[in-house]
N, CA and C atoms as a LAMMPS dump frame, in Angstrom:
ITEM: TIMESTEP
0
ITEM: NUMBER OF ATOMS
699
ITEM: BOX BOUNDS ff ff ff
-5.0000000000000000e+02 5.0000000000000000e+02
-5.0000000000000000e+02 5.0000000000000000e+02
-5.0000000000000000e+02 5.0000000000000000e+02
ITEM: ATOMS id mol type element x y z
1 1 1 N -117.626 423.23 299.424
2 1 2 C -118.298 422.033 299.683
3 1 3 C -117.237 421.075 300.503
4 2 1 N -117.735 420.598 301.374
5 2 2 C -116.574 420.333 302.421
6 2 3 C -117.137 418.574 302.719
7 3 1 N -116.432 417.557 302.99
8 3 2 C -116.663 416.267 303.211
9 3 3 C -116.348 415.573 304.588
10 4 1 N -117.442 414.896 305.017
11 4 2 C -117.26 414.552 306.455
12 4 3 C -116.645 412.968 306.548
13 5 1 N -115.895 412.622 306.738
14 5 2 C -115.023 411.503 306.892
15 5 3 C -115.417 410.33 308.11
16 6 1 N -115.691 409.153 307.921
17 6 2 C -116.048 408.404 309.155
18 6 3 C -115.499 406.986 309.192
19 7 1 N -114.601 406.768 310.198
20 7 2 C -114.047 404.968 309.93
21 7 3 C -115.287 404.211 310.325
22 8 1 N -115.82 403.357 309.893
23 8 2 C -116.354 402.197 310.109
24 8 3 C -115.951 400.914 310.334
25 9 1 N -115.602 400.816 311.48
26 9 2 C -115.337 399.372 312.072
27 9 3 C -115.403 398.758 313.103
28 10 1 N -115.511 397.417 312.841
29 10 2 C -116.308 396.464 314.201
30 10 3 C -116.092 394.482 314.394
31 11 1 N -116.386 394.057 315.238
32 11 2 C -116.423 392.933 314.861
33 11 3 C -117.161 392.131 314.083
34 12 1 N -118.651 392.764 313.851
35 12 2 C -119.64 392.555 313.083
36 12 3 C -119.998 393.297 312.758
37 13 1 N -120.554 393.54 310.895
38 13 2 C -121.349 394.476 310.567
39 13 3 C -121.968 394.158 309.674
40 14 1 N -123.403 394.494 309.411
41 14 2 C -124.463 393.985 307.9
42 14 3 C -125.108 395.401 307.524
43 15 1 N -125.232 395.49 306.274
44 15 2 C -125.533 396.565 305.211
45 15 3 C -126.81 395.874 304.697
46 16 1 N -127.719 395.68 304.897
47 16 2 C -128.795 394.99 304.233
48 16 3 C -129.545 395.929 303.266
49 17 1 N -129.916 395.915 302.133
50 17 2 C -130.529 396.492 300.859
51 17 3 C -132.039 395.633 300.659
52 18 1 N -131.762 394.232 300.687
53 18 2 C -133.206 393.625 300.014
54 18 3 C -132.927 392.553 300.779
55 19 1 N -133.189 392.39 302.248
56 19 2 C -133.308 391.681 303.284
57 19 3 C -134.699 391.034 303.004
58 20 1 N -134.994 389.852 303.082
59 20 2 C -136.125 389.16 303.883
60 20 3 C -136.334 389.003 304.965
61 21 1 N -137.571 388.516 305.872
62 21 2 C -137.877 387.928 306.917
63 21 3 C -137.134 386.607 307.428
64 22 1 N -136.745 385.903 306.3
65 22 2 C -136.431 384.494 306.736
66 22 3 C -134.735 384.81 306.728
67 23 1 N -134.451 385.711 305.801
68 23 2 C -133.268 385.677 305.071
69 23 3 C -132.705 386.936 305.048
70 24 1 N -131.779 387.49 305.949
71 24 2 C -131.199 388.592 306.344
72 24 3 C -129.631 389.196 305.742
73 25 1 N -129.676 389.469 304.626
74 25 2 C -128.198 389.601 304.119
75 25 3 C -127.82 390.88 303.983
76 26 1 N -126.537 390.94 303.529
77 26 2 C -125.705 391.898 303.968
78 26 3 C -124.542 392.412 302.879
79 27 1 N -124.593 393.636 302.406
80 27 2 C -124.101 393.675 301.286
81 27 3 C -122.51 393.839 301.558
82 28 1 N -121.564 394.054 300.613
83 28 2 C -120.264 393.815 300.519
84 28 3 C -119.572 395.141 301.262
85 29 1 N -120.664 396.333 301.162
86 29 2 C -119.788 397.382 301.598
87 29 3 C -120.872 398.527 302.155
88 30 1 N -120.896 399.32 303.281
89 30 2 C -121.618 400.257 303.576
90 30 3 C -122.761 400.531 303.128
91 31 1 N -124.475 400.454 303.183
92 31 2 C -124.857 401.393 302.299
93 31 3 C -125.44 402.945 302.368
94 32 1 N -125.571 403.376 301.541
95 32 2 C -126.399 404.895 302.096
96 32 3 C -127.384 404.856 302.819
97 33 1 N -128.29 404.061 303.003
98 33 2 C -129.47 404.041 303.815
99 33 3 C -128.838 403.64 305.23
100 34 1 N -127.994 402.793 305.007
101 34 2 C -127.525 402.64 306.544
102 34 3 C -126.659 403.727 307.28
103 35 1 N -125.648 404.29 306.546
104 35 2 C -124.974 405.676 307.077
105 35 3 C -126.083 406.798 307.084
106 36 1 N -126.699 406.952 306.318
107 36 2 C -127.58 408.02 306.959
108 36 3 C -128.36 407.636 308.01
109 37 1 N -129.06 406.226 308.222
110 37 2 C -129.564 406.098 309.162
111 37 3 C -128.499 406.026 310.648
112 38 1 N -127.178 405.72 310.238
113 38 2 C -126.735 406.211 311.572
114 38 3 C -126.415 407.466 311.704
115 39 1 N -126.381 408.65 310.947
116 39 2 C -126.183 409.381 311.144
117 39 3 C -127.738 410.759 311.811
118 40 1 N -128.629 409.949 311.441
119 40 2 C -129.798 410.317 311.792
120 40 3 C -130.164 409.818 313.456
121 41 1 N -129.303 408.601 313.81
122 41 2 C -129.344 408.574 315.367
123 41 3 C -128.624 409.25 316.049
124 42 1 N -127.375 409.691 315.575
125 42 2 C -126.349 410.258 316.32
126 42 3 C -126.815 411.795 316.309
127 43 1 N -127.804 412.549 315.601
128 43 2 C -128.535 413.774 315.492
129 43 3 C -129.686 413.517 316.44
130 44 1 N -130.199 412.283 316.629
131 44 2 C -131.462 412.057 317.291
132 44 3 C -132.635 412.394 316.215
133 45 1 N -132.563 412.141 315.18
134 45 2 C -133.774 411.982 314.297
135 45 3 C -134.765 411.082 314.714
136 46 1 N -135.854 411.188 315.313
137 46 2 C -136.407 409.538 315.277
138 46 3 C -136.663 409.081 313.789
139 47 1 N -137.566 408.003 313.718
140 47 2 C -137.4 407.523 312.665
141 47 3 C -138.607 407.545 311.885
142 48 1 N -140.008 408.399 312.789
143 48 2 C -141.151 408.54 312.195
144 48 3 C -140.762 410.288 312.051
145 49 1 N -139.826 410.683 311.745
146 49 2 C -139.262 412.674 311.367
147 49 3 C -138.638 412.327 310.108
148 50 1 N -138.811 413.576 309.425
149 50 2 C -138.313 413.635 308.281
150 50 3 C -136.644 413.761 307.911
151 51 1 N -136.013 413.119 306.838
152 51 2 C -134.775 413.296 307.146
153 51 3 C -133.941 414.369 306.053
154 52 1 N -135.16 415.43 306.005
155 52 2 C -135.2 416.429 304.686
156 52 3 C -133.316 416.877 304.814
157 53 1 N -132.819 417.521 305.778
158 53 2 C -131.388 417.712 305.863
159 53 3 C -130.148 416.759 305.39
160 54 1 N -130.457 415.633 305.459
161 54 2 C -130.042 414.578 305.04
162 54 3 C -129.485 413.596 303.661
163 55 1 N -130.841 414.313 303.231
164 55 2 C -131.124 412.985 301.701
165 55 3 C -130.303 413.884 300.474
166 56 1 N -129.882 415.161 301.001
167 56 2 C -128.725 415.94 299.766
168 56 3 C -127.61 415.653 300.228
169 57 1 N -127.012 414.799 300.68
170 57 2 C -125.736 414.369 300.794
171 57 3 C -125.151 413.54 300.239
172 58 1 N -124.11 414.263 299.554
173 58 2 C -123.402 412.937 298.352
174 58 3 C -122.809 411.802 299.166
175 59 1 N -122.618 410.662 298.898
176 59 2 C -121.783 409.295 299.676
177 59 3 C -121.153 408.713 298.855
178 60 1 N -120.026 408.187 299.886
179 60 2 C -118.817 407.524 299.007
180 60 3 C -118.33 406.578 300.296
181 61 1 N -117.79 405.397 299.446
182 61 2 C -117.346 404.8 300.739
183 61 3 C -115.774 403.881 300.077
184 62 1 N -115.07 403.384 300.526
185 62 2 C -113.437 402.701 300.625
186 62 3 C -113.491 401.473 300.979
187 63 1 N -113.484 400.575 300.244
188 63 2 C -113.323 398.976 301.421
189 63 3 C -111.922 399.311 301.948
190 64 1 N -111.595 399.289 302.638
191 64 2 C -110.266 399.293 303.123
192 64 3 C -109.95 397.951 303.64
193 65 1 N -110.691 397.03 304.365
194 65 2 C -110.517 396.04 304.535
195 65 3 C -111.909 394.897 304.728
196 66 1 N -112.286 394.756 303.316
197 66 2 C -113.569 393.731 303.117
198 66 3 C -114.11 393.178 304.406
199 67 1 N -113.164 391.945 304.979
200 67 2 C -113.533 391.171 305.732
201 67 3 C -114.244 390.199 305.047
202 68 1 N -114.934 389.233 306.103
203 68 2 C -115.457 387.946 305.291
204 68 3 C -116.446 387.661 305.848
205 69 1 N -117.872 387.132 304.834
206 69 2 C -119.105 387.179 305.372
207 69 3 C -119.638 385.925 305.941
208 70 1 N -119.833 385.735 307.358
209 70 2 C -120.162 384.793 307.868
210 70 3 C -121.662 385.04 308.271
211 71 1 N -122.103 383.112 308.246
212 71 2 C -123.647 383.436 307.959
213 71 3 C -124.291 382.808 309.615
214 72 1 N -125.382 383.098 310.294
215 72 2 C -125.526 382.715 311.423
216 72 3 C -127.189 382.499 311.08
217 73 1 N -127.651 381.641 312.278
218 73 2 C -128.897 381.192 312.002
219 73 3 C -129.777 381.197 313.228
220 74 1 N -131.404 381.91 313.642
221 74 2 C -131.996 381.577 314.846
222 74 3 C -133.075 381.393 314.48
223 75 1 N -133.686 381.194 315.684
224 75 2 C -134.981 379.972 315.821
225 75 3 C -135.423 381.051 316.774
226 76 1 N -136.474 380.41 317.614
227 76 2 C -137.313 381.22 318.61
228 76 3 C -138.459 380.145 318.805
229 77 1 N -139.209 379.676 320.192
230 77 2 C -140.364 378.956 320.511
231 77 3 C -140.822 380.318 321.397
232 78 1 N -142.154 379.855 321.702
233 78 2 C -142.988 380.345 322.419
234 78 3 C -142.84 379.737 323.811
235 79 1 N -143.104 381.016 324.983
236 79 2 C -143.041 380.339 326.274
237 79 3 C -143.362 378.735 326.38
238 80 1 N -144.441 378.403 326.047
239 80 2 C -144.447 377.188 326.459
240 80 3 C -144.138 376.202 325.598
241 81 1 N -143.152 376.369 324.633
242 81 2 C -142.609 375.243 323.584
243 81 3 C -143.663 374.888 322.702
244 82 1 N -144.935 374.979 322.638
245 82 2 C -145.564 374.588 321.417
246 82 3 C -145.488 375.286 320.211
247 83 1 N -144.887 376.189 320.291
248 83 2 C -145.1 376.892 318.881
249 83 3 C -143.87 377.573 318.537
250 84 1 N -143.069 376.953 317.377
251 84 2 C -141.908 377.942 316.835
252 84 3 C -141.837 378.56 315.754
253 85 1 N -140.496 379.876 316.037
254 85 2 C -140.885 380.218 314.892
255 85 3 C -140.175 379.635 313.433
256 86 1 N -139.963 380.65 312.433
257 86 2 C -139.272 379.807 311.207
258 86 3 C -137.981 380.09 311.55
259 87 1 N -137.174 379.178 310.835
260 87 2 C -135.638 379.218 311.245
261 87 3 C -135.275 380.599 309.577
262 88 1 N -134.413 381.2 310.568
263 88 2 C -133.979 382.665 309.528
264 88 3 C -132.245 382.726 309.687
265 89 1 N -132.038 383.167 308.613
266 89 2 C -130.565 383.119 308.291
267 89 3 C -130.155 384.711 308.088
268 90 1 N -128.848 384.857 309.096
269 90 2 C -128.608 386.26 309.19
270 90 3 C -127.006 386.206 308.457
271 91 1 N -126.969 387.314 307.823
272 91 2 C -125.494 387.102 307.486
273 91 3 C -124.528 388.32 307.897
274 92 1 N -123.675 388.034 307.821
275 92 2 C -122.848 389.346 308.557
276 92 3 C -121.216 389.527 307.5
277 93 1 N -120.517 390.665 308.243
278 93 2 C -119.424 391.214 307.565
279 93 3 C -118.464 390.994 308.551
280 94 1 N -117.468 390.225 308.905
281 94 2 C -116.859 389.582 309.787
282 94 3 C -115.264 390.765 309.876
283 95 1 N -114.893 391.682 310.738
284 95 2 C -113.514 392.328 310.524
285 95 3 C -113.229 392.721 309.713
286 96 1 N -114.458 393.553 309.27
287 96 2 C -114.139 394.93 308.052
288 96 3 C -113.877 396.225 308.093
289 97 1 N -113.288 396.952 307.709
290 97 2 C -113.171 398.036 307.76
291 97 3 C -113.445 399.072 306.58
292 98 1 N -113.894 400.269 306.638
293 98 2 C -114.518 400.953 305.548
294 98 3 C -114.558 402.281 305.828
295 99 1 N -113.721 403.345 305.105
296 99 2 C -113.475 404.805 304.979
297 99 3 C -115.051 405.295 304.553
298 100 1 N -115.627 405.688 304.999
299 100 2 C -117.205 406.572 304.36
300 100 3 C -116.998 407.697 304.952
301 101 1 N -117.724 408.721 303.332
302 101 2 C -117.866 409.865 303.348
303 101 3 C -118.621 410.234 302.819
304 102 1 N -119.223 411.308 303.541
305 102 2 C -120.601 412.499 302.82
306 102 3 C -120.278 414.14 302.824
307 103 1 N -120.416 414.369 301.325
308 103 2 C -119.933 415.345 301.459
309 103 3 C -121.364 416.556 301.193
310 104 1 N -121.068 417.729 301.485
311 104 2 C -122.29 418.729 301.542
312 104 3 C -121.633 420.222 302.577
313 105 1 N -122.473 420.838 302.666
314 105 2 C -122.506 421.904 303.619
315 105 3 C -121.745 422.335 304.755
316 106 1 N -120.658 423.037 304.778
317 106 2 C -119.804 422.709 305.717
318 106 3 C -120.439 422.453 307.501
319 107 1 N -121.363 423.72 307.384
320 107 2 C -121.765 423.657 308.761
321 107 3 C -123.18 422.322 309.148
322 108 1 N -123.382 421.805 307.72
323 108 2 C -124.435 420.194 308.017
324 108 3 C -123.454 419.592 308.615
325 109 1 N -121.826 418.99 307.811
326 109 2 C -121.311 418.419 308.149
327 109 3 C -120.909 418.664 309.786
328 110 1 N -120.476 419.558 310.054
329 110 2 C -119.743 420.077 311.36
330 110 3 C -120.621 419.586 312.444
331 111 1 N -122.068 420.041 312.408
332 111 2 C -123.066 419.248 313.187
333 111 3 C -123.117 417.953 313.223
334 112 1 N -122.712 417.62 312.089
335 112 2 C -122.857 415.527 312.176
336 112 3 C -121.793 415.102 312.64
337 113 1 N -120.498 415.801 312.732
338 113 2 C -119.546 415.46 313.38
339 113 3 C -119.093 415.327 315
340 114 1 N -120.054 416.46 315.308
341 114 2 C -119.955 416.426 316.783
342 114 3 C -120.985 415.796 317.363
343 115 1 N -122.188 415.512 316.753
344 115 2 C -123.258 414.817 316.93
345 115 3 C -122.863 413.056 316.969
346 116 1 N -121.834 412.482 316.497
347 116 2 C -121.231 411.226 316.429
348 116 3 C -120.479 411.267 317.732
349 117 1 N -119.736 412.432 317.97
350 117 2 C -119.019 412.274 319.481
351 117 3 C -119.686 412.217 320.707
352 118 1 N -121.065 412.636 320.457
353 118 2 C -121.885 412.597 321.507
354 118 3 C -123.277 412.294 320.939
355 119 1 N -123.695 411.061 320.713
356 119 2 C -124.809 410.707 319.804
357 119 3 C -126.335 410.818 320.778
358 120 1 N -127.606 411.004 320.303
359 120 2 C -128.211 411.277 321.61
360 120 3 C -128.789 409.551 321.104
361 121 1 N -129.253 408.796 320.207
362 121 2 C -129.356 407.682 320.277
363 121 3 C -127.895 406.226 319.911
364 122 1 N -128.213 405.282 320.454
365 122 2 C -127.024 404.324 320.184
366 122 3 C -126.583 404.227 318.816
367 123 1 N -125.531 403.933 318.562
368 123 2 C -124.878 403.705 317.027
369 123 3 C -124.636 402.315 316.975
370 124 1 N -124.644 402.185 315.793
371 124 2 C -124.411 400.269 315.558
372 124 3 C -124.374 400.348 313.503
373 125 1 N -123.395 399.327 312.981
374 125 2 C -123.2 399.085 312.236
375 125 3 C -124.029 398.317 311.371
376 126 1 N -125.121 398.745 310.582
377 126 2 C -126.259 398.349 309.651
378 126 3 C -127.452 397.596 310.849
379 127 1 N -126.977 396.847 311.724
380 127 2 C -128.052 396.289 312.629
381 127 3 C -127.588 396.241 314.401
382 128 1 N -128.588 396.829 314.708
383 128 2 C -128.275 396.688 316.533
384 128 3 C -127.114 396.089 317.118
385 129 1 N -127.194 394.825 316.714
386 129 2 C -126.199 393.556 317.183
387 129 3 C -125.002 394.038 316.912
388 130 1 N -124.617 395.14 316.305
389 130 2 C -123.32 395.268 315.713
390 130 3 C -122.982 397.171 316.122
391 131 1 N -122.401 396.757 317.197
392 131 2 C -121.365 398.34 317.667
393 131 3 C -120.401 398.342 317.016
394 132 1 N -120.1 399.736 316.825
395 132 2 C -118.389 399.943 316.271
396 132 3 C -117.639 399.921 317.435
397 133 1 N -116.483 399.882 316.975
398 133 2 C -115.346 399.689 317.52
399 133 3 C -114.497 401.245 317.163
400 134 1 N -114.497 401.59 318.528
401 134 2 C -113.742 403.4 318.558
402 134 3 C -114.532 404.253 317.92
403 135 1 N -113.814 405.838 318.21
404 135 2 C -114.779 406.74 317.527
405 135 3 C -114.87 406.566 316.053
406 136 1 N -116.152 407.286 315.592
407 136 2 C -116.357 406.776 313.92
408 136 3 C -115.96 408.184 313.18
409 137 1 N -116.036 409.691 313.878
410 137 2 C -115.991 410.896 313.271
411 137 3 C -114.277 410.623 312.941
412 138 1 N -113.975 411.037 311.413
413 138 2 C -112.713 411.463 311.231
414 138 3 C -112.176 413.091 311.024
415 139 1 N -113.565 413.577 311.113
416 139 2 C -113.299 414.853 311.083
417 139 3 C -114.136 415.48 309.638
418 140 1 N -113.975 417.113 309.537
419 140 2 C -114.344 417.816 308.347
420 140 3 C -113.283 418.003 307.783
421 141 1 N -113.584 417.939 306.503
422 141 2 C -111.843 418.319 305.72
423 141 3 C -112.98 419.053 304.716
424 142 1 N -111.782 420.216 304.162
425 142 2 C -112.002 420.834 302.808
426 142 3 C -111.28 419.855 302.241
427 143 1 N -112.042 419.037 301.289
428 143 2 C -111.626 418.331 300.149
429 143 3 C -113.51 417.918 299.564
430 144 1 N -113.057 417.586 298.189
431 144 2 C -113.923 416.887 297.578
432 144 3 C -113.986 415.418 298.176
433 145 1 N -115.541 414.774 297.66
434 145 2 C -115.287 413.46 298.077
435 145 3 C -114.349 412.408 297.825
436 146 1 N -113.875 412.864 296
437 146 2 C -113.147 412.24 295.169
438 146 3 C -111.995 412.328 295.634
439 147 1 N -111.279 413.289 296.419
440 147 2 C -109.672 413.571 296.702
441 147 3 C -109.58 412.805 298.401
442 148 1 N -110.709 413.081 298.962
443 148 2 C -111.253 412.447 300.395
444 148 3 C -110.612 410.62 300.154
445 149 1 N -111.553 410.072 299.212
446 149 2 C -111.485 408.793 299.175
447 149 3 C -110.344 408.002 298.746
448 150 1 N -109.464 408.864 297.731
449 150 2 C -108.362 408.419 297.452
450 150 3 C -107.271 408.714 298.196
451 151 1 N -107.275 409.647 298.427
452 151 2 C -105.638 410.41 299.784
453 151 3 C -105.82 410.204 300.785
454 152 1 N -107.13 409.611 301.692
455 152 2 C -107.124 409.503 302.6
456 152 3 C -106.033 408.18 302.867
457 153 1 N -105.286 408.175 304.342
458 153 2 C -104.15 407.039 304.715
459 153 3 C -105.204 406.005 304.592
460 154 1 N -104.675 404.801 304.464
461 154 2 C -105.24 403.398 304.425
462 154 3 C -105.613 402.962 306.109
463 155 1 N -107.085 402.558 306.507
464 155 2 C -107.621 402.518 307.517
465 155 3 C -107.474 400.909 308.198
466 156 1 N -106.852 399.862 307.263
467 156 2 C -107.31 398.509 307.724
468 156 3 C -106.097 398.496 308.902
469 157 1 N -106.748 397.411 309.556
470 157 2 C -105.553 396.653 310.594
471 157 3 C -104.141 396.429 310.315
472 158 1 N -103.22 396.266 311.584
473 158 2 C -101.784 396.463 310.966
474 158 3 C -101.777 395.106 310.795
475 159 1 N -102.725 393.939 311.542
476 159 2 C -102.709 392.72 311.041
477 159 3 C -102.701 392.413 309.523
478 160 1 N -103.593 392.817 309.322
479 160 2 C -104.393 393.057 307.699
480 160 3 C -103.374 393.477 306.861
481 161 1 N -102.478 394.699 307.496
482 161 2 C -101.651 395.243 306.474
483 161 3 C -100.602 394.482 305.906
484 162 1 N -99.924 393.839 307.415
485 162 2 C -98.749 392.826 307.212
486 162 3 C -98.772 391.862 306.385
487 163 1 N -99.908 391.591 306.078
488 163 2 C -100.06 390.083 305.576
489 163 3 C -100.627 390.642 303.472
490 164 1 N -100.524 391.932 303.901
491 164 2 C -101.024 392.529 302.112
492 164 3 C -100.028 392.893 301.333
493 165 1 N -100.042 393.122 300.06
494 165 2 C -98.87 393.256 299.234
495 165 3 C -98.283 394.792 299.615
496 166 1 N -97.246 395.181 298.895
497 166 2 C -96.557 396.457 298.972
498 166 3 C -97.772 397.503 298.685
499 167 1 N -98.467 397.192 297.443
500 167 2 C -99.579 398.006 296.439
501 167 3 C -100.549 397.044 296.677
502 168 1 N -101.239 398.036 297.395
503 168 2 C -102.706 397.371 297.368
504 168 3 C -103.868 398.392 296.68
505 169 1 N -104.8 397.733 295.812
506 169 2 C -106.02 398.377 295.127
507 169 3 C -106.959 398.127 296.09
508 170 1 N -107.624 399.106 296.6
509 170 2 C -108.972 399.536 297.046
510 170 3 C -109.779 399.868 296.174
511 171 1 N -111.026 399.284 296.369
512 171 2 C -112.537 399.385 295.674
513 171 3 C -113.12 400.834 296.166
514 172 1 N -113.586 401.655 295.496
515 172 2 C -114.297 402.893 295.842
516 172 3 C -115.878 402.495 295.235
517 173 1 N -116.678 402.891 295.841
518 173 2 C -118.79 402.927 295.749
519 173 3 C -119.173 404.156 296.135
520 174 1 N -119.055 405.157 294.981
521 174 2 C -120.149 406.343 294.781
522 174 3 C -121.166 406.494 294.548
523 175 1 N -122.119 407.649 295.07
524 175 2 C -122.903 407.896 294.151
525 175 3 C -122.392 408.536 292.759
526 176 1 N -123.509 408.563 291.769
527 176 2 C -122.821 409.234 290.376
528 176 3 C -123.286 410.205 289.965
529 177 1 N -122.828 411.241 289.143
530 177 2 C -122.831 412.596 289.242
531 177 3 C -123.264 412.865 287.277
532 178 1 N -124.153 413.525 287.364
533 178 2 C -124.6 413.793 286.077
534 178 3 C -123.784 413.889 285.1
535 179 1 N -123.971 412.977 283.93
536 179 2 C -123.172 413.04 282.783
537 179 3 C -122.036 411.522 282.889
538 180 1 N -121.919 410.967 284.317
539 180 2 C -120.983 410.267 284.586
540 180 3 C -121.735 408.878 284.202
541 181 1 N -121.156 407.688 283.793
542 181 2 C -121.225 406.422 283.391
543 181 3 C -121.992 405.478 284.997
544 182 1 N -122.864 404.9 284.479
545 182 2 C -123.419 404.094 285.906
546 182 3 C -123.173 402.868 286.169
547 183 1 N -122.366 402.638 286.713
548 183 2 C -121.97 401.29 287.285
549 183 3 C -122.925 400.034 287.347
550 184 1 N -123.62 400.323 288.523
551 184 2 C -125.335 399.748 288.575
552 184 3 C -125.909 400.782 289.215
553 185 1 N -127.49 400.208 289.983
554 185 2 C -128.188 401.035 290.798
555 185 3 C -128.57 400.144 291.438
556 186 1 N -128.632 400.471 293.16
557 186 2 C -129.04 400.076 294.03
558 186 3 C -130.045 400.322 294.762
559 187 1 N -130.669 399.898 295.548
560 187 2 C -132.177 400.138 296.192
561 187 3 C -132.065 400.7 297.445
562 188 1 N -131.084 401.396 297.799
563 188 2 C -130.429 401.671 299.112
564 188 3 C -130.722 403.644 299.107
565 189 1 N -131.095 404.283 298.605
566 189 2 C -131.586 405.885 298.837
567 189 3 C -132.689 405.615 299.921
568 190 1 N -132.582 406.184 301.259
569 190 2 C -133.368 406.697 301.842
570 190 3 C -134.447 407.437 301.777
571 191 1 N -135.633 406.85 301.94
572 191 2 C -137.177 408.48 301.888
573 191 3 C -137.345 408.515 303.308
574 192 1 N -138.133 407.215 303.582
575 192 2 C -138.472 407.145 304.939
576 192 3 C -138.136 406.438 306
577 193 1 N -137.771 406.399 307.008
578 193 2 C -137.423 405.454 308.197
579 193 3 C -138.386 404.558 308.896
580 194 1 N -139.617 405.593 308.984
581 194 2 C -141.002 405.184 309.536
582 194 3 C -141.206 403.927 309.392
583 195 1 N -141.517 403.035 310.331
584 195 2 C -141.488 401.521 310.401
585 195 3 C -142.758 401.051 310.093
586 196 1 N -143.504 402.082 310.091
587 196 2 C -144.882 401.801 309.223
588 196 3 C -144.95 402.364 307.975
589 197 1 N -144.099 403.219 307.075
590 197 2 C -144.068 403.424 306.049
591 197 3 C -142.92 403.162 305.892
592 198 1 N -141.84 402.211 305.497
593 198 2 C -140.494 402.587 305.378
594 198 3 C -140.526 402.607 303.805
595 199 1 N -139.719 403.663 303.143
596 199 2 C -139.497 403.88 301.889
597 199 3 C -137.989 403.88 301.62
598 200 1 N -137.702 403.243 300.347
599 200 2 C -136.294 404.018 299.789
600 200 3 C -136.327 403.819 298.561
601 201 1 N -135.738 404.293 297.429
602 201 2 C -135.574 404.098 296.06
603 201 3 C -134.056 404.037 295.763
604 202 1 N -134.386 404.048 294.186
605 202 2 C -133.004 403.176 293.95
606 202 3 C -131.733 404.341 293.462
607 203 1 N -130.725 404.308 293.603
608 203 2 C -129.712 405.298 293.429
609 203 3 C -128.663 404.612 292.57
610 204 1 N -127.646 405.636 291.679
611 204 2 C -126.908 405.36 290.827
612 204 3 C -125.656 405.179 291.184
613 205 1 N -124.872 404.035 290.932
614 205 2 C -123.517 404.088 291.7
615 205 3 C -122.439 404.13 290.736
616 206 1 N -120.73 404.507 290.84
617 206 2 C -119.839 404.265 290.11
618 206 3 C -118.775 403.745 291.103
619 207 1 N -118.349 402.589 290.639
620 207 2 C -117.462 401.539 291.251
621 207 3 C -115.902 402.225 290.42
622 208 1 N -115.016 402.055 290.868
623 208 2 C -113.572 402.357 290.66
624 208 3 C -112.623 402.119 291.722
625 209 1 N -111.233 402.122 291.348
626 209 2 C -110.614 401.706 292.274
627 209 3 C -109.345 402.922 292.417
628 210 1 N -108.648 402.643 293.632
629 210 2 C -107.593 403.376 294.06
630 210 3 C -105.993 402.544 294.533
631 211 1 N -105.115 402.896 294.06
632 211 2 C -103.987 402.104 294.583
633 211 3 C -103.311 402.689 295.625
634 212 1 N -102.898 401.893 297.147
635 212 2 C -102.125 402.599 298.118
636 212 3 C -101.059 401.683 298.486
637 213 1 N -99.798 402.481 298.951
638 213 2 C -98.393 401.806 299.515
639 213 3 C -99.005 401.73 300.695
640 214 1 N -98.467 400.243 300.808
641 214 2 C -98.187 399.299 302.059
642 214 3 C -97.42 399.712 302.873
643 215 1 N -97.143 400.744 303.512
644 215 2 C -95.641 400.862 304.416
645 215 3 C -95.432 399.776 305.168
646 216 1 N -96.349 399.064 306.059
647 216 2 C -96.136 397.797 306.884
648 216 3 C -95.489 396.622 305.948
649 217 1 N -96.318 396.162 304.769
650 217 2 C -95.527 394.994 304.097
651 217 3 C -94.098 395.79 303.546
652 218 1 N -93.561 396.642 303.284
653 218 2 C -92.259 397.364 302.934
654 218 3 C -91.311 397.213 304.076
655 219 1 N -91.797 397.712 305.492
656 219 2 C -90.738 397.28 306.723
657 219 3 C -90.799 396.083 306.82
658 220 1 N -91.555 395.178 306.861
659 220 2 C -91.637 393.672 306.6
660 220 3 C -90.631 392.815 305.766
661 221 1 N -90.254 393.288 304.569
662 221 2 C -89.805 392.906 303.591
663 221 3 C -88.132 393.247 304.073
664 222 1 N -87.775 394.398 305.088
665 222 2 C -86.754 395.12 304.851
666 222 3 C -85.623 394 306.066
667 223 1 N -87.34 393.791 306.909
668 223 2 C -86.728 393.22 308.544
669 223 3 C -86.466 391.908 308.206
670 224 1 N -87.026 391.219 307.397
671 224 2 C -87.147 389.824 307.358
672 224 3 C -85.647 389.206 307.473
673 225 1 N -85.52 388.051 308.098
674 225 2 C -84.155 387.409 308.255
675 225 3 C -84.459 386.176 307.823
676 226 1 N -83.318 386.111 307.276
677 226 2 C -83.16 384.266 306.463
678 226 3 C -82.019 384.06 307.357
679 227 1 N -82.005 382.843 308.3
680 227 2 C -80.928 382.205 308.785
681 227 3 C -80.104 381.278 307.761
682 228 1 N -80.628 381.078 306.624
683 228 2 C -79.695 380.236 305.686
684 228 3 C -78.569 380.764 304.689
685 229 1 N -79.17 382.725 304.931
686 229 2 C -78.289 383.215 304.173
687 229 3 C -76.865 383.363 304.664
688 230 1 N -77.016 382.783 306.153
689 230 2 C -75.29 382.455 306.557
690 230 3 C -74.433 381.436 306.005
691 231 1 N -74.925 380.328 305.094
692 231 2 C -74.3 379.507 304.64
693 231 3 C -73.818 379.482 303.472
694 232 1 N -74.15 380.871 302.837
695 232 2 C -73.814 381.063 301.533
696 232 3 C -72.759 381.28 300.757
697 233 1 N -72.124 380.904 299.7
698 233 2 C -70.405 381.44 299.62
699 233 3 C -70.438 382.637 299.194
């Protein structure tokens, strides 16, 4: 089994799993439904077509740069100005970076990586208003999902790394396997993206953490200049 790694980064992201019309929330990390939807768009799979080849993929994500939650609100009026739509609240993640991984057959993952480089449909990070920054695919690797999420270099922005400690603890959220303890269940496993029959089911997830060394913080500490040290005896 191989793993396809993806860098999900952009000014705004929004990964909803329980949104309603007047309140469009976001989870703190990419959802399985959102990432499989991104892969389906890259492959050119239409919303009304089955997701058969994608449903068996194992999914996990590492929160490399959690970002900040932003709230926006929107309203609209009819052309003549006589009628107004209800005020809606929309939530986003600002300046977030995630390492996402899907594990499966190498041939399938290779095709998905190629599709991410030449997508059939536009790609977005949860919502159409949230385009990604830079290439998404980090390639297909001969690693397990756990190895990839634990060992891949930290993807946070340099400015974020400079502000962080020398050792940083990152959260990992992945599908649970048979016999493992379940941290929680979330309703983000897609069955169909058909707008007329959109359907999701519950997914069991495991949350854990991994520690990474922040080299930028170490270099900043070594090069720090203290002019008052010249006055020491």
